[in-house]
ROGUZA-5835 format. One record per residue: residue in three letters; z, x, y of N, C-alpha, C in turn. Coordinates in steps of 0.05 Angstrom, whole numbers, plus 5000, padded with zeros to 4 digits. Atoms other than C-alpha are relative to their C-alpha. Example, Ala and Ser with C-alpha at 12.3 -4.5 7.8 and 13.67 -1.06 7.14 Angstrom:
residues 2
<pt res="ALA" n_pz="5000" n_px="5018" n_py="4976" ca_pz="5156" ca_px="5246" ca_py="4910" c_pz="5000" c_px="5018" c_py="5024"/>
<pt res="SER" n_pz="4999" n_px="4984" n_py="4976" ca_pz="5143" ca_px="5273" ca_py="4979" c_pz="5014" c_px="4985" c_py="5022"/>
END
This chain:
residues 131
<pt res="UNK" n_pz="5018" n_px="5001" n_py="4977" ca_pz="6286" ca_px="4998" ca_py="4921" c_pz="5017" c_px="5003" c_py="5025"/>
<pt res="UNK" n_pz="4986" n_px="4997" n_py="4975" ca_pz="6304" ca_px="5007" ca_py="4994" c_pz="5011" c_px="4972" c_py="5008"/>
<pt res="UNK" n_pz="4987" n_px="5025" n_py="4991" ca_pz="6353" ca_px="4954" ca_py="5018" c_pz="5010" c_px="5004" c_py="5028"/>
<pt res="UNK" n_pz="4989" n_px="4997" n_py="4973" ca_pz="6387" ca_px="4940" ca_py="5084" c_pz="5020" c_px="5022" c_py="5003"/>
<pt res="UNK" n_pz="4980" n_px="4979" n_py="4999" ca_pz="6440" ca_px="4991" ca_py="5066" c_pz="4989" c_px="5026" c_py="4990"/>
<pt res="UNK" n_pz="5013" n_px="4976" n_py="5010" ca_pz="6390" ca_px="5043" ca_py="5042" c_pz="4978" c_px="5008" c_py="5019"/>
<pt res="UNK" n_pz="5024" n_px="4992" n_py="4985" ca_pz="6341" ca_px="5085" ca_py="5081" c_pz="4992" c_px="5028" c_py="4990"/>
<pt res="UNK" n_pz="5010" n_px="4974" n_py="5008" ca_pz="6298" ca_px="5146" ca_py="5069" c_pz="4994" c_px="5017" c_py="5025"/>
<pt res="UNK" n_pz="5006" n_px="4982" n_py="4978" ca_pz="6288" ca_px="5207" ca_py="5113" c_pz="4984" c_px="5024" c_py="4989"/>
<pt res="UNK" n_pz="5017" n_px="4977" n_py="5007" ca_pz="6235" ca_px="5262" ca_py="5111" c_pz="5010" c_px="5024" c_py="5014"/>
<pt res="UNK" n_pz="4988" n_px="4975" n_py="4990" ca_pz="6254" ca_px="5334" ca_py="5122" c_pz="4980" c_px="5023" c_py="5001"/>
<pt res="UNK" n_pz="5016" n_px="4976" n_py="4996" ca_pz="6225" ca_px="5401" ca_py="5143" c_pz="4996" c_px="5016" c_py="4975"/>
<pt res="UNK" n_pz="5003" n_px="4985" n_py="5025" ca_pz="6236" ca_px="5429" ca_py="5073" c_pz="4982" c_px="4987" c_py="4980"/>
<pt res="UNK" n_pz="5018" n_px="5014" n_py="5018" ca_pz="6188" ca_px="5379" ca_py="5042" c_pz="5014" c_px="4979" c_py="4983"/>
<pt res="UNK" n_pz="4985" n_px="5019" n_py="5016" ca_pz="6243" ca_px="5336" ca_py="5012" c_pz="5003" c_px="4973" c_py="5015"/>
<pt res="UNK" n_pz="4994" n_px="5027" n_py="4990" ca_pz="6256" ca_px="5262" ca_py="5021" c_pz="5028" c_px="4994" c_py="4990"/>
<pt res="UNK" n_pz="4973" n_px="5007" n_py="5008" ca_pz="6329" ca_px="5241" ca_py="5021" c_pz="5003" c_px="4969" c_py="5003"/>
<pt res="UNK" n_pz="4995" n_px="5029" n_py="5001" ca_pz="6348" ca_px="5169" ca_py="5002" c_pz="5030" c_px="4996" c_py="5004"/>
<pt res="UNK" n_pz="4972" n_px="5003" n_py="4991" ca_pz="6413" ca_px="5148" ca_py="5035" c_pz="5011" c_px="4972" c_py="4994"/>
<pt res="UNK" n_pz="4985" n_px="5024" n_py="5002" ca_pz="6464" ca_px="5095" ca_py="5018" c_pz="5016" c_px="4999" c_py="5026"/>
<pt res="UNK" n_pz="4988" n_px="5000" n_py="4973" ca_pz="6483" ca_px="5078" ca_py="5090" c_pz="5029" c_px="4990" c_py="4999"/>
<pt res="UNK" n_pz="4973" n_px="5011" n_py="5001" ca_pz="6544" ca_px="5036" ca_py="5072" c_pz="5020" c_px="5020" c_py="4990"/>
<pt res="UNK" n_pz="4982" n_px="4980" n_py="5012" ca_pz="6574" ca_px="5092" ca_py="5030" c_pz="4999" c_px="5027" c_py="5016"/>
<pt res="UNK" n_pz="5002" n_px="4975" n_py="4985" ca_pz="6550" ca_px="5147" ca_py="5078" c_pz="4993" c_px="5024" c_py="4984"/>
<pt res="UNK" n_pz="5006" n_px="4977" n_py="5017" ca_pz="6520" ca_px="5190" ca_py="5024" c_pz="4970" c_px="4999" c_py="4992"/>
<pt res="UNK" n_pz="5027" n_px="4997" n_py="5010" ca_pz="6453" ca_px="5215" ca_py="4999" c_pz="5001" c_px="4993" c_py="4970"/>
<pt res="UNK" n_pz="5001" n_px="5008" n_py="5028" ca_pz="6437" ca_px="5180" ca_py="4933" c_pz="4981" c_px="5016" c_py="4983"/>
<pt res="UNK" n_pz="5020" n_px="4985" n_py="5016" ca_pz="6376" ca_px="5220" ca_py="4912" c_pz="4983" c_px="5016" c_py="5019"/>
<pt res="UNK" n_pz="5019" n_px="4983" n_py="4985" ca_pz="6328" ca_px="5274" ca_py="4935" c_pz="4974" c_px="5000" c_py="4984"/>
<pt res="UNK" n_pz="5026" n_px="5000" n_py="5012" ca_pz="6254" ca_px="5268" ca_py="4922" c_pz="4986" c_px="5026" c_py="5008"/>
<pt res="UNK" n_pz="5013" n_px="4975" n_py="4994" ca_pz="6217" ca_px="5334" ca_py="4917" c_pz="4971" c_px="4999" c_py="4989"/>
<pt res="UNK" n_pz="5028" n_px="5000" n_py="5009" ca_pz="6142" ca_px="5344" ca_py="4912" c_pz="4981" c_px="5011" c_py="5022"/>
<pt res="UNK" n_pz="5016" n_px="4989" n_py="4978" ca_pz="6114" ca_px="5361" ca_py="4981" c_pz="5005" c_px="5030" c_py="5004"/>
<pt res="UNK" n_pz="4998" n_px="4971" n_py="4996" ca_pz="6100" ca_px="5434" ca_py="4997" c_pz="5007" c_px="5007" c_py="5029"/>
<pt res="UNK" n_pz="4994" n_px="4995" n_py="4972" ca_pz="6115" ca_px="5426" ca_py="5072" c_pz="5015" c_px="4976" c_py="5011"/>
<pt res="UNK" n_pz="4983" n_px="5021" n_py="4988" ca_pz="6152" ca_px="5381" ca_py="5120" c_pz="4988" c_px="4972" c_py="4996"/>
<pt res="UNK" n_pz="5007" n_px="5028" n_py="5003" ca_pz="6151" ca_px="5305" ca_py="5110" c_pz="5001" c_px="4988" c_py="5028"/>
<pt res="UNK" n_pz="5002" n_px="5010" n_py="4972" ca_pz="6127" ca_px="5272" ca_py="5175" c_pz="5003" c_px="4970" c_py="5002"/>
<pt res="UNK" n_pz="5001" n_px="5029" n_py="4998" ca_pz="6124" ca_px="5198" ca_py="5158" c_pz="5005" c_px="4987" c_py="4973"/>
<pt res="UNK" n_pz="4994" n_px="5016" n_py="5024" ca_pz="6149" ca_px="5146" ca_py="5108" c_pz="4992" c_px="4971" c_py="5005"/>
<pt res="UNK" n_pz="5005" n_px="5028" n_py="4999" ca_pz="6129" ca_px="5075" ca_py="5092" c_pz="5007" c_px="4988" c_py="4973"/>
<pt res="UNK" n_pz="4994" n_px="5014" n_py="5025" ca_pz="6145" ca_px="5023" ca_py="5039" c_pz="4978" c_px="4980" c_py="4994"/>
<pt res="UNK" n_pz="5021" n_px="5019" n_py="5009" ca_pz="6092" ca_px="4984" ca_py="5000" c_pz="5009" c_px="4988" c_py="4974"/>
<pt res="UNK" n_pz="4989" n_px="5013" n_py="5024" ca_pz="6124" ca_px="4936" ca_py="4951" c_pz="5022" c_px="5017" c_py="4989"/>
<pt res="UNK" n_pz="4980" n_px="4984" n_py="5013" ca_pz="6164" ca_px="4978" ca_py="4901" c_pz="4993" c_px="5030" c_py="5002"/>
<pt res="UNK" n_pz="5008" n_px="4972" n_py="4997" ca_pz="6133" ca_px="5043" ca_py="4925" c_pz="5007" c_px="5011" c_py="5028"/>
<pt res="UNK" n_pz="4995" n_px="4985" n_py="4976" ca_pz="6156" ca_px="5093" ca_py="4977" c_pz="4976" c_px="5018" c_py="5004"/>
<pt res="UNK" n_pz="5024" n_px="4984" n_py="4994" ca_pz="6097" ca_px="5127" ca_py="5011" c_pz="5009" c_px="5021" c_py="5020"/>
<pt res="UNK" n_pz="4992" n_px="4978" n_py="4982" ca_pz="6105" ca_px="5195" ca_py="5044" c_pz="4975" c_px="5016" c_py="5009"/>
<pt res="UNK" n_pz="5022" n_px="4983" n_py="4990" ca_pz="6058" ca_px="5237" ca_py="5088" c_pz="5012" c_px="5026" c_py="5010"/>
<pt res="UNK" n_pz="4989" n_px="4974" n_py="4995" ca_pz="6066" ca_px="5311" ca_py="5098" c_pz="4980" c_px="5019" c_py="5014"/>
<pt res="UNK" n_pz="5016" n_px="4978" n_py="4988" ca_pz="6042" ca_px="5373" ca_py="5134" c_pz="4984" c_px="5015" c_py="4978"/>
<pt res="UNK" n_pz="5016" n_px="4988" n_py="5022" ca_pz="6016" ca_px="5395" ca_py="5065" c_pz="4974" c_px="4986" c_py="4995"/>
<pt res="UNK" n_pz="5026" n_px="5015" n_py="5001" ca_pz="5957" ca_px="5347" ca_py="5077" c_pz="4999" c_px="4979" c_py="4979"/>
<pt res="UNK" n_pz="5000" n_px="5020" n_py="5021" ca_pz="5978" ca_px="5299" ca_py="5022" c_pz="5017" c_px="4976" c_py="5007"/>
<pt res="UNK" n_pz="4984" n_px="5024" n_py="5000" ca_pz="6004" ca_px="5228" ca_py="5017" c_pz="5010" c_px="4998" c_py="4971"/>
<pt res="UNK" n_pz="4989" n_px="5004" n_py="5027" ca_pz="6051" ca_px="5217" ca_py="4958" c_pz="5011" c_px="4972" c_py="4997"/>
<pt res="UNK" n_pz="4992" n_px="5027" n_py="5007" ca_pz="6068" ca_px="5152" ca_py="4923" c_pz="5023" c_px="5003" c_py="4980"/>
<pt res="UNK" n_pz="4975" n_px="4999" n_py="5016" ca_pz="6139" ca_px="5146" ca_py="4894" c_pz="5007" c_px="4973" c_py="4990"/>
<pt res="UNK" n_pz="4992" n_px="5026" n_py="5011" ca_pz="6160" ca_px="5090" ca_py="4847" c_pz="5030" c_px="4997" c_py="5003"/>
<pt res="UNK" n_pz="4972" n_px="5005" n_py="4996" ca_pz="6226" ca_px="5062" ca_py="4871" c_pz="5011" c_px="4982" c_py="4978"/>
<pt res="UNK" n_pz="4987" n_px="5016" n_py="5020" ca_pz="6276" ca_px="5031" ca_py="4824" c_pz="5029" c_px="5005" c_py="4999"/>
<pt res="UNK" n_pz="4972" n_px="4997" n_py="5003" ca_pz="6347" ca_px="5028" ca_py="4800" c_pz="5008" c_px="5027" c_py="4988"/>
<pt res="UNK" n_pz="4995" n_px="4974" n_py="5012" ca_pz="6341" ca_px="5094" ca_py="4762" c_pz="5006" c_px="5021" c_py="5021"/>
<pt res="UNK" n_pz="4993" n_px="4978" n_py="4982" ca_pz="6368" ca_px="5157" ca_py="4792" c_pz="4975" c_px="5014" c_py="5010"/>
<pt res="UNK" n_pz="5025" n_px="4987" n_py="4992" ca_pz="6299" ca_px="5189" ca_py="4792" c_pz="4980" c_px="4980" c_py="5009"/>
<pt res="UNK" n_pz="5023" n_px="5016" n_py="4991" ca_pz="6243" ca_px="5158" ca_py="4832" c_pz="4976" c_px="5018" c_py="4997"/>
<pt res="UNK" n_pz="5022" n_px="4981" n_py="5006" ca_pz="6181" ca_px="5192" ca_py="4802" c_pz="4977" c_px="4998" c_py="5020"/>
<pt res="UNK" n_pz="5024" n_px="4999" n_py="4985" ca_pz="6122" ca_px="5213" ca_py="4842" c_pz="4977" c_px="4991" c_py="4982"/>
<pt res="UNK" n_pz="5022" n_px="5010" n_py="5017" ca_pz="6066" ca_px="5170" ca_py="4813" c_pz="4974" c_px="5016" c_py="5004"/>
<pt res="UNK" n_pz="5025" n_px="4986" n_py="4995" ca_pz="6011" ca_px="5208" ca_py="4847" c_pz="5000" c_px="5012" c_py="5028"/>
<pt res="UNK" n_pz="5006" n_px="4989" n_py="4974" ca_pz="5988" ca_px="5251" ca_py="4905" c_pz="4973" c_px="4990" c_py="5008"/>
<pt res="UNK" n_pz="5026" n_px="5009" n_py="4989" ca_pz="5932" ca_px="5222" ca_py="4948" c_pz="4989" c_px="5023" c_py="5016"/>
<pt res="UNK" n_pz="5011" n_px="4976" n_py="4989" ca_pz="5889" ca_px="5281" ca_py="4965" c_pz="4972" c_px="4995" c_py="5012"/>
<pt res="UNK" n_pz="5026" n_px="5003" n_py="4987" ca_pz="5830" ca_px="5284" ca_py="5013" c_pz="5000" c_px="5007" c_py="5029"/>
<pt res="UNK" n_pz="4997" n_px="4992" n_py="4972" ca_pz="5856" ca_px="5296" ca_py="5083" c_pz="4999" c_px="5031" c_py="5002"/>
<pt res="UNK" n_pz="5002" n_px="4971" n_py="4995" ca_pz="5843" ca_px="5365" ca_py="5113" c_pz="5019" c_px="5008" c_py="5022"/>
<pt res="UNK" n_pz="4979" n_px="4994" n_py="4980" ca_pz="5902" ca_px="5363" ca_py="5161" c_pz="5025" c_px="4985" c_py="4994"/>
<pt res="UNK" n_pz="4974" n_px="5013" n_py="5004" ca_pz="5974" ca_px="5341" ca_py="5166" c_pz="4998" c_px="4970" c_py="5003"/>
<pt res="UNK" n_pz="4998" n_px="5029" n_py="4998" ca_pz="5990" ca_px="5268" ca_py="5155" c_pz="5022" c_px="4993" c_py="5021"/>
<pt res="UNK" n_pz="4982" n_px="5007" n_py="4978" ca_pz="6022" ca_px="5239" ca_py="5218" c_pz="5007" c_px="4971" c_py="5001"/>
<pt res="UNK" n_pz="4995" n_px="5029" n_py="4998" ca_pz="6018" ca_px="5164" ca_py="5208" c_pz="4993" c_px="4986" c_py="4973"/>
<pt res="UNK" n_pz="5005" n_px="5017" n_py="5024" ca_pz="6021" ca_px="5112" ca_py="5152" c_pz="5004" c_px="4971" c_py="5008"/>
<pt res="UNK" n_pz="4996" n_px="5029" n_py="4998" ca_pz="6013" ca_px="5037" ca_py="5149" c_pz="4994" c_px="4989" c_py="4972"/>
<pt res="UNK" n_pz="5005" n_px="5014" n_py="5025" ca_pz="6013" ca_px="4989" ca_py="5090" c_pz="4992" c_px="4972" c_py="5005"/>
<pt res="UNK" n_pz="5008" n_px="5027" n_py="4998" ca_pz="5979" ca_px="4923" ca_py="5080" c_pz="4985" c_px="4992" c_py="4975"/>
<pt res="UNK" n_pz="5013" n_px="5012" n_py="5023" ca_pz="5959" ca_px="4880" ca_py="5021" c_pz="4995" c_px="5020" c_py="4977"/>
<pt res="UNK" n_pz="5003" n_px="4981" n_py="5022" ca_pz="5972" ca_px="4934" ca_py="4969" c_pz="4983" c_px="5025" c_py="5007"/>
<pt res="UNK" n_pz="5016" n_px="4977" n_py="4991" ca_pz="5935" ca_px="4986" ca_py="5011" c_pz="5018" c_px="5019" c_py="5016"/>
<pt res="UNK" n_pz="4987" n_px="4980" n_py="4984" ca_pz="5961" ca_px="5051" ca_py="5040" c_pz="4979" c_px="5011" c_py="5020"/>
<pt res="UNK" n_pz="5018" n_px="4990" n_py="4979" ca_pz="5929" ca_px="5073" ca_py="5106" c_pz="5013" c_px="5025" c_py="5012"/>
<pt res="UNK" n_pz="4988" n_px="4975" n_py="4991" ca_pz="5939" ca_px="5145" ca_py="5126" c_pz="4983" c_px="5011" c_py="5024"/>
<pt res="UNK" n_pz="5013" n_px="4988" n_py="4977" ca_pz="5924" ca_px="5179" ca_py="5193" c_pz="5007" c_px="5029" c_py="5001"/>
<pt res="UNK" n_pz="4997" n_px="4971" n_py="5003" ca_pz="5915" ca_px="5254" ca_py="5198" c_pz="4992" c_px="5016" c_py="5024"/>
<pt res="UNK" n_pz="5007" n_px="4979" n_py="4981" ca_pz="5908" ca_px="5315" ca_py="5241" c_pz="4970" c_px="5006" c_py="4998"/>
<pt res="UNK" n_pz="5029" n_px="4995" n_py="5004" ca_pz="5837" ca_px="5319" ca_py="5212" c_pz="4982" c_px="4980" c_py="5014"/>
<pt res="UNK" n_pz="5014" n_px="5020" n_py="4984" ca_pz="5817" ca_px="5262" ca_py="5259" c_pz="4989" c_px="4976" c_py="4984"/>
<pt res="UNK" n_pz="5009" n_px="5022" n_py="5017" ca_pz="5808" ca_px="5212" ca_py="5202" c_pz="5023" c_px="4981" c_py="4993"/>
<pt res="UNK" n_pz="4983" n_px="5019" n_py="5013" ca_pz="5840" ca_px="5150" ca_py="5174" c_pz="4988" c_px="4996" c_py="4972"/>
<pt res="UNK" n_pz="5009" n_px="5006" n_py="5027" ca_pz="5837" ca_px="5140" ca_py="5099" c_pz="5015" c_px="4976" c_py="4989"/>
<pt res="UNK" n_pz="4989" n_px="5024" n_py="5012" ca_pz="5849" ca_px="5076" ca_py="5060" c_pz="5000" c_px="5004" c_py="4970"/>
<pt res="UNK" n_pz="4995" n_px="4995" n_py="5029" ca_pz="5877" ca_px="5079" ca_py="4989" c_pz="5011" c_px="4975" c_py="4987"/>
<pt res="UNK" n_pz="4987" n_px="5020" n_py="5016" ca_pz="5896" ca_px="5030" ca_py="4935" c_pz="5028" c_px="5011" c_py="4992"/>
<pt res="UNK" n_pz="4973" n_px="4990" n_py="5005" ca_pz="5972" ca_px="5037" ca_py="4929" c_pz="5007" c_px="5002" c_py="4971"/>
<pt res="UNK" n_pz="4993" n_px="5000" n_py="5028" ca_pz="5974" ca_px="5022" ca_py="4855" c_pz="4984" c_px="5021" c_py="4984"/>
<pt res="UNK" n_pz="5017" n_px="4982" n_py="5015" ca_pz="5915" ca_px="5062" ca_py="4829" c_pz="4996" c_px="5027" c_py="5013"/>
<pt res="UNK" n_pz="5005" n_px="4976" n_py="4985" ca_pz="5910" ca_px="5115" ca_py="4883" c_pz="4971" c_px="5004" c_py="5007"/>
<pt res="UNK" n_pz="5028" n_px="4997" n_py="4995" ca_pz="5836" ca_px="5103" ca_py="4889" c_pz="4994" c_px="5000" c_py="5030"/>
<pt res="UNK" n_pz="5009" n_px="4998" n_py="4972" ca_pz="5805" ca_px="5124" ca_py="4956" c_pz="4980" c_px="4978" c_py="5005"/>
<pt res="UNK" n_pz="5017" n_px="5023" n_py="4995" ca_pz="5773" ca_px="5062" ca_py="4986" c_pz="4981" c_px="5004" c_py="5025"/>
<pt res="UNK" n_pz="5017" n_px="4997" n_py="4976" ca_pz="5747" ca_px="5084" ca_py="5055" c_pz="5011" c_px="5023" c_py="5017"/>
<pt res="UNK" n_pz="4993" n_px="4981" n_py="4980" ca_pz="5747" ca_px="5138" ca_py="5108" c_pz="4989" c_px="4991" c_py="5026"/>
<pt res="UNK" n_pz="5008" n_px="5007" n_py="4973" ca_pz="5745" ca_px="5121" ca_py="5182" c_pz="5001" c_px="5026" c_py="5016"/>
<pt res="UNK" n_pz="5002" n_px="4973" n_py="4989" ca_pz="5721" ca_px="5183" ca_py="5218" c_pz="4989" c_px="5001" c_py="5029"/>
<pt res="UNK" n_pz="5011" n_px="5000" n_py="4973" ca_pz="5703" ca_px="5164" ca_py="5289" c_pz="5021" c_px="5008" c_py="5021"/>
<pt res="UNK" n_pz="4980" n_px="4991" n_py="4981" ca_pz="5765" ca_px="5194" ca_py="5322" c_pz="4993" c_px="5028" c_py="5010"/>
<pt res="UNK" n_pz="5006" n_px="4973" n_py="4989" ca_pz="5762" ca_px="5255" ca_py="5367" c_pz="5025" c_px="5017" c_py="5001"/>
<pt res="UNK" n_pz="4976" n_px="4985" n_py="5000" ca_pz="5833" ca_px="5278" ca_py="5356" c_pz="5018" c_px="4989" c_py="4977"/>
<pt res="UNK" n_pz="4981" n_px="5008" n_py="5021" ca_pz="5893" ca_px="5271" ca_py="5309" c_pz="5006" c_px="4970" c_py="5002"/>
<pt res="UNK" n_pz="4992" n_px="5028" n_py="5002" ca_pz="5911" ca_px="5201" ca_py="5286" c_pz="5030" c_px="4999" c_py="4997"/>
<pt res="UNK" n_pz="4970" n_px="4998" n_py="5000" ca_pz="5985" ca_px="5196" ca_py="5304" c_pz="5015" c_px="4974" c_py="4998"/>
<pt res="UNK" n_pz="4987" n_px="5026" n_py="5003" ca_pz="5998" ca_px="5121" ca_py="5300" c_pz="4981" c_px="4981" c_py="4988"/>
<pt res="UNK" n_pz="5016" n_px="5021" n_py="5012" ca_pz="5973" ca_px="5063" ca_py="5259" c_pz="5014" c_px="4973" c_py="5001"/>
<pt res="UNK" n_pz="4989" n_px="5027" n_py="5002" ca_pz="5984" ca_px="4988" ca_py="5260" c_pz="4978" c_px="4983" c_py="4987"/>
<pt res="UNK" n_pz="5018" n_px="5018" n_py="5013" ca_pz="5952" ca_px="4934" ca_py="5218" c_pz="5002" c_px="4972" c_py="5012"/>
<pt res="UNK" n_pz="5001" n_px="5027" n_py="4989" ca_pz="5931" ca_px="4868" ca_py="5249" c_pz="4986" c_px="4982" c_py="4980"/>
<pt res="UNK" n_pz="5011" n_px="5019" n_py="5019" ca_pz="5920" ca_px="4812" ca_py="5199" c_pz="4983" c_px="4980" c_py="5015"/>
<pt res="UNK" n_pz="5018" n_px="5018" n_py="4985" ca_pz="5860" ca_px="4772" ca_py="5222" c_pz="5006" c_px="4970" c_py="4995"/>
<pt res="UNK" n_pz="4993" n_px="5028" n_py="5006" ca_pz="5892" ca_px="4708" ca_py="5195" c_pz="5010" c_px="4986" c_py="5026"/>
<pt res="UNK" n_pz="4990" n_px="5013" n_py="4975" ca_pz="5922" ca_px="4696" ca_py="5265" c_pz="4978" c_px="4990" c_py="5017"/>
<pt res="UNK" n_pz="5022" n_px="5007" n_py="4983" ca_pz="5853" ca_px="4689" ca_py="5296" c_pz="4990" c_px="4971" c_py="4995"/>
END
């Protein structure tokens, strides 16, 4: 999984590179997107990626060299520009003016929020427990 000395980066070629910062090297390359990767997030043991190919992908992180793509979350009709995670949920914001909520483990689509008038470029989750 990602640690303090590890980070991921999304690239214009559709690849995600996972870096060992302490060693200064790329440990693995994740391939699966057909266009540039715009945004990354971590949900438990899963790396979540959003791309200009209109998909969100869920990658299972672990000690193995390969981090398999568990699934592609399909439904947006525009590039994915923002991601947030909360309570086992993936929340994606898109150029199609919508936010979609997915179950991170099963990939099931849970909701679409469609009252935006332009691309959704940033997301944040506020836990109501503070109220």
